N, C-alpha and C positions, 0 to 999 in steps of 0.2 A: 155181669161181667162185660157184656157187649157195650154197655154205656161207657166203659172205660177203655175202649179201643180207639186208636186214632183212625180217622176216616180213610186215609189213603193207604196206609200200610197194614192196618188191622193188628198192629202191635200194641201191647199194653201201654197206656198213658204213663207218663213219668210225673212224679211230684217232687218238687224241691222244697225242703222243709227247713225253715230258719227258726231255731229255738233261742229265745232271749230271756233274760230275767233270772230269778232266784231258783233255788232247788225245787220249790213247790211247782214252779212253772216248768222246770225240766221234767218232772214226773208227769205233768199234764201233756207235755210234748211226746213223751215216750208212749203214753196211752193212745194218743191220736195216731202216732206212727204205726203202732201195732194194728189198729183198725184199718188204716190205709193199706198196709201190706196184705192183710187178710182179704181185702176186697179185690186183690189182684193188680193193684197199681204198683209201679216200680218206683223206688226211692232214688232220686238222682243225686249224684255226687256233687254236681254243680247246679245250684238252684236256677241260675240265669239261663240254663239250657233246658229246663224242664217245661212240660206242657202246662203245669199248674204250680204256682208258688204259694205256699202257706207260711205266714209269719206269725208265730206265737209270741205275743208282745208282752212287755212289762209297762206299767203306767204308774208305778209307785211314787217316784219323784221325778223332777224335771229332767235330769240327765238320762234317766231310763226312758222317758217318753221321747226325748230327742233321738236316742239310739234306735228306738222302734220306728220312728218316723223316717229316719234315714234309710233303714232297711226296706220299708214300704216303698219309698220313692225310688230306690234302686230297682226293686222288682217291677214297678210300674214302667220305669224307663226301659227295662228289658222287654216288657210287653209291647211297648210302642215301636220297638225295633222289629217286632214280628216273631221273636223266639218263644215268648210265653203267651199262652192263650188267656189264662185267668189268674187273678191275684186275690187271695183270700186272707183276711186278717183276723186272727183269733186272740183270745186271752184278755189280760187285764186292761189294756188300753181301750178296746171297744166297750168293755164292761163299764169303764169309768167315763169315757167321752160320749159314747152312744153314737147316734146317726150323724152327729156333727163331724165325725171322722171321715165320712164319705165326702163332705165338702172341703175338709182340710187337705186331703190328698185326692185329687181327681184321678180316676183310673182304677180304683179299688172295685172289685166285682162283688165281694160279699164280706160282711163282718159278722162275727159270732161271739157271744159272751161266754162266761164260764160254765153256765148250766147246759150249754149246747155242745160241749166238748165231745160227748159220746155220739153225737149225730153228725160227726164230721164227714163220713162217707156219703150220707144222703145229701148233705149240703154241697159237697163237691159235685155230685150228680145234678142237683138242681141248678147249680151255678153254671155248669157247662151248657145247660139248655136255656139259660136266661139271657135276655137282651139288655136288661137294666140291672143296676146294682141292687143287692138284697141285704137286709139286716135281720139277723137272728139274735135277738136280744131279749132279756128279761130282767127281773130284779136280781139283787145280789143272791147268790146261791143259798139254799137252805137244806140241801141234801148232803149226804156223805158219799164221797167218790169211792168207786171200786177201782183200785190201782193194780189189779192183777193183769197179766198178759201185757207187758210193756216191751216195746222194741227198744232195747237199750242203746243209747247214744254213746255213752262213755265206756270205760273198762268193765269187764265182766266181774272182776274180783271185789269191787266195792259198789255200794248203791245207797241211794237215799230211800228211806222208808217213811212215808207220810203217816202219822198216827192221828192227825186231826186236820180239820179245815176251819177257816174263819177265825174270828177273834171277838171276845167280849170286852176287851179293854177299850177305853175311850181316850187314848193319848191325844192331846190337842193338836199334834202335828201330823197325825197319821191318817192315811186314806184307806188302809187295809180293811177295816170293818165295812166300809161302804162298798168296797170292791168285792170282797170274798165272803161277806155275810157274817152271821153270828158263829160262835164257837160250836163245832160239832166233833165229838170224839168218834173215831171208828170203833166198832165193837171189837173186843179182844180177839174172838175167833177169826175175824176178817184180817186183822193185822198179822196174826200168827200164820194164817194161810199164805198171805203175801210174802212174809218173811221166809217161810219154807220154800216157796216157789223160787225166790231169789237165790237162796242158799243152794238149792238143787241145781241151779244153772251155773254155779261156780263162785258165788259171792261169799267172801269170808269176813267182810266188814259191812255192817249196817249202820248208817247214820240217821238217827231219828230226827224227823223234822215236823214242824207245825208252827203256827204263829206263836204259840206258847206251849211247849211240850210239858211243862210242869203242871199245866191245868188239865192234863189228860184225865178223863173219867168223871170230872165234876158234873157235867151235864147228864151223865149216866148214873149219877148218885153213887159213884164208887168212892170209897175211902182209900186214900193213898193209891190212886189209880195208876200212876206211872210206876210206882214201886211194884205193884201187883203185875203189871204188864212186863216189866223187866225180869221179874222172877220167872215168868213163863217163857220169855224169849231165851233166857239162859239155858233152857233145857233143849234147845234146838241143836242137834249134832252138827258138826262141821262149821258152825258159826264161831269165829274166833274173837272178833272185836265188835262191841256195841258202843256207839258214841252218841252222846246226848247234845243236840244243838238247840238253839233258841230257848234256853231255860230262863224263864222270867224270874228275877231275883226273889220276889216275895213268895214264889211257889217252891223254893228250894227248902225242904223241910229236913228236920233231923233224921227222919226215916229214910229220905232219899240219900242224904249224905252217908248214912250208915250202909245203905245198900251198895252204893258205889265203892265204899271203902273195903267191903268184904268180898266183892265180886271178883271172879277170875276172868270174866268176859267183858264187863263194862269198863272201858278204858278210863284212866284217871285224868279226865279232861272234861271241862265244862265251858260251853259258850254261853255267856251271861250278858246280854245287851243291857247295860245300865243307863245309857244315854247321857247322864250327867251326874255330878256329885254335889252340886250346890242346892241347898234346901229350897231356896226361893225359885230356882229354875225348875227343879223337879216338881214343885207344886204347880207352877205354870204349865208344865208339860202334862199335868194330871197323872203323874206317877205316884204310887203310894210309898215310894222309898224315901229315906232320908240319908244324909251323909253317915250318921251314926249306925243306922241299920245296915248299910252297905259295908261299913268297916267291920261290923260284927260278923256279917256273912263271910267275908274274905278270911277273917281270923278263924271262924269255925271250920271252913273248908280246909284250910291249911293245917289246922290242928289235927283234924280227923284223917286227912289224906296228905301227908307231907310232900309227896311227889306229884300232887295234882298240877295240871297245866290249865291256866285260866285265860280265856279270850273274852274280850268285851268289845262293844261298839259305842261310840260317843257322838254327840251332836254339839258343834260349837256355833256360836252366833245366833242362838235362840233369842227371840225378841226380849229386850230389856236385860240381856246378859251384859253386866258391867265388867270392867277390867278386874275388879275385885272378885267377882263370881267366877270369871275365867281362871284367875290365879288360884282360886280354891280348887277348881277342877284339876289344874296342873299339879298342885300339891297332893291331891288325892292319888293321881296316877303315879307320882313318885313314891308315895307310901305303899300303894297296893302292888306295884311292880308286876303288872300283868305280863304274861308270857307273849301274848299277841293282842293287838289292838287296832281297830279300824275307826277312822274318824270321817264324819260327813259334815259339811256346812249345812246350816238350816235352809230349807227351801220353803217359801210360803205357798204351800200347795192349795189351789182353789178348793173351796168346800170344807177346809179344816178351820177350826176356831183360831189356831195360831196365826193363820194367814192374815187375820184381821186385828191381831194384837197391836197396840201402839209400841213405839220405840223399837222399830225394826233396825237391826244392826246392818251397817253398810257392808256391801260385798267385799270391799278391800280389807275391812277389819276381820270379817269371817275367814278370809283366805289366810291372813297373817296368823290368826289364832290356830287354824288347822296346821299350818306349817310348824309353828312353835310346838304344838302338842305332839306332832309326829316326830320331831327331832328329839323331844323328851323321851318318847317311847323307844326311839331307835337306840339311844344310849342304854336303856334298860334291856332291850332285846339282845343287843350285841354282847352286853356283859353276861347275860344268862347263857348265851351260846358258848362264850369262852369258858365258863365254869363247867360246861359239859365235856370239854376236851379231856380225853383219857377214859371217859366212862363207856360202858357197854350198853347197847340198846338192841331191842328186837325191832327189825325194820321190815315193813311190808313193801315189796317191790311194785312200783306202779308202771314203769316203762323202762325199756332197755335201749341205750343209745349206741352201744358197741359191744364187742365180745365180753368185755370185763368192766364196763361202766354203765350204771343204771341210775334211775331216780326212784326214790322211795320215801317212806314216812315212818317215824316212830309214833308211839301212841299219842304224843303231844302235838301232832300235826294233822289237822283235818284236811281232807281232799279239797282242792279247788281254792281254798281261802288262805291257807297257811303256807309257811316256808316248807322246804323239802330237805331230804337227805340225798346228797350226791354220793352214790355208792361206788367204790372201787372194789370190784370182785377179784376172785382168784382165777387165773387163766387155767382152763381145763387141761391145756397141754402140759402145764407145769405140775399140777398137784391132783389131778383127777377130781377136781371140784365140779359140781354140776353147773351148767351155764345159768346165769341169772335169768329169771322169767317173771313176767307180771303175775301177781297173786302169790308169789313165793315169800315166805318169811325167812329172813336170814339174821343171824347174830352179827352185829357190827361193833366196831370201836370207833369213837369219835376222834379224828386226828387233827381237825382244824375247822375253820369257818370261812364262809364266802358270803359276805353281807349277812342276810338273814338266814341263809342256808347252812346246814352242817355238812362237813366233809367227813365221810366215814369209810372204813375199810372192812370188808368181810373177814370174819375170824372163824 
């Protein structure tokens, strides 16, 4: 404890923590924050005013790397002004770049990779006493993380629950296997313990995450591992919603579809990153899907679960993507009519096979294709929203803006990534209705739309 006291005032040192990247990274951040708090350090509201700044970075694609570097440079700038003593960089970027990161941004005091997450307190102590920068790095992780005891950054009523780490797929554009290692499923008892811990702290919605949630249990020689896990999670009292994110298309089995269809807790929502719909591009991406298989999957899901909400992610401008192949993708999107869709332009990430492929698509063509595809999806999403006007939904309140206005989500809206419901409540002064509060479920009626969001009234 004395190691974390300031010399002059003998007050606990403060840590400014900046969490960047995907939900998996957020869970890592919450784990480190819990250890930091348990060690007696105080978490600062303003990182630039803290004694120590820690940036948990993302290094997946070029924009994420640039965002991470900008945050690091800002912390180093605060250090040079005399407010910050040490800058520590954690996560995917050090894991990917290695010691070269110390040369890229002068002023970093320590870097640590993914396997060193649970040593964060010792690394802070060592860094405080070191005169030169240190690197705590190793190969890509091969262990399974324990995600219990998290200091939650976001709302208490919903949480991400990581069921696996790493990835065994070898998509030609992706850096994840090199960064996070091979696929490792968490044992079922460990996941259930973490789920119960979150629910006991007030969580009513658990969002399952992993690089490929549908592959859960294969490395443990489980048959229908995700189905089995879901059946046990459904038995947890006070858990209302279970949401499946990062579902690899070829891993969505008839058994999984049937499980979702008959469940009262698994929401009728699937996040299925398909990346493309052109056979030649899918093959070049080293994806096992085909246009026909993807069409059959969408048809199967909608036949078994008519009210299912489908989200996907696509990449445009992959090497050798012709106008014809892009048009094929647009046509597929028009046919599939996804409820939500995200689009990225292809980035030639160093170390990936696709970065060396011939016939790289010019940046201006990539951007034009992204804009065209997003406009196509906008028409679909707006039309879907208009068809919901007049319908009744169960809405989970996320935040309250005023006495009778809040933001929430129905089952078809995942936190952080999707649109929201703008909720007009009932004034307690008029009808003795309870004041809207985060974590509360309310029945609402859709009265209109506001771009991608739904306007709803409490009923």
